[in-house]
N, C-alpha and C positions, 0 to 999 in steps of 0.2 A: 597108302597102307595096304595095297593089294599084293597078292603073290606070297604072303607069309602064312605060316601055320596059324590058324585062328586061335587055337588054345594057347600057343606060346605067346602070341601077340597080346592076348587078353591078360595072361599072367604078368607079362612085362609091364603092361599098362597099369594094372592094379598095384604092382610093386612100386611103380613111379608115383602113383597117387598117394600110397601109404607113406612113402618117404617125404612127400611134399605136404602131408597133413591134410589132404583134400577129401579123404574118404569120410563120409558122414557116419557117425556112430549110431544114429537112430534111423533104422530103415523106414519108419513111418514118415519122418521128416524128409528123407531122401525121395520117397515116392511122391510126396506132396509137391516138392520142388519140381520134380520131373513132369508131373501132371499139369501144373501151372504153366510150365515152360512150353510144353508141346500142345497146349490148347490153342495156341496162336498159329494160324495157317502160314504166316510169313516165316516163322521159325522152322516149321516143317518143310517149307520150300527151300530154306537155306540148307537143311540137312540133305535134301535130295540133290542140290547143286554140289555139295561137298562130297557126296558119295561118288561123284565122277572124278574127284581129285582135288588137290589143294587150290585155294583161291585167296586173293587179297581182299581186304574190306572194300576197296574200290571196285574190284571185279564183281563182288557180291552185290554191292549197291547198284551198279550199272545193270546187272542182269535182272534185278528185282525192282528196279526203279525206286531205290531208297536213297535218301540223303545220307551223308556221312554219319551224323550223330544217331540217326534212326538205325542204320545198319549196325553201328557199334553197340547200341542198346540191345538189339536182338542177339548179336554175337556174344556179348557179355553174359546174357541170360543162358544161352546154350552152353557156354563154357562153365559157368557156375553149376549147372545141372549135369555136367560131365558128358555132354553129347558131342562136343567138339574140343579140339586142342589147338593151341598155337603151335606152329612149326618153329622150332628154335633156330636162331641164327639165320633168319631170312630177311631180306630187304627188297621190297616192302614186306611187312609182317604178313605171313600167310596163315590160314586156318585149314585144318583137316578134320575129317569126321573121326570120332573116337570109336573104339569097339562097342561102347554102349550105343552110340548113334547108328553104327552099322546094324546092331541088333534091332533097333527100332525100325529101321528101313526094311530089314529082312522079315521081321515078325509082325509088323503092323501095316506099313505102307504098301508092301507088295501083296498083302492079303486083300486089299480093296478091289 
């Protein structure tokens, strides 16, 4: 997801989420989901890994020493909170960081 105009990329991403019905109507609920999701250091580490490029569940599990079901659990939570997206039409299934995930890395993780 690098090399693109960030504003255009964010607009396209938000449009896609709206079409798919994934945008949360209640901002308080959205923030609570995000907070619960990112309290876990494993999920923050997954975001850092995906900030370098798309990876499969197997690659993520291998790099973080996670079994398949455990990796899937963390990926599902990150996807539900809109911090990552599945890359369409890939075999094996790949995951990439979303604009929201990139914002977290840039505004929170890099500030440490």
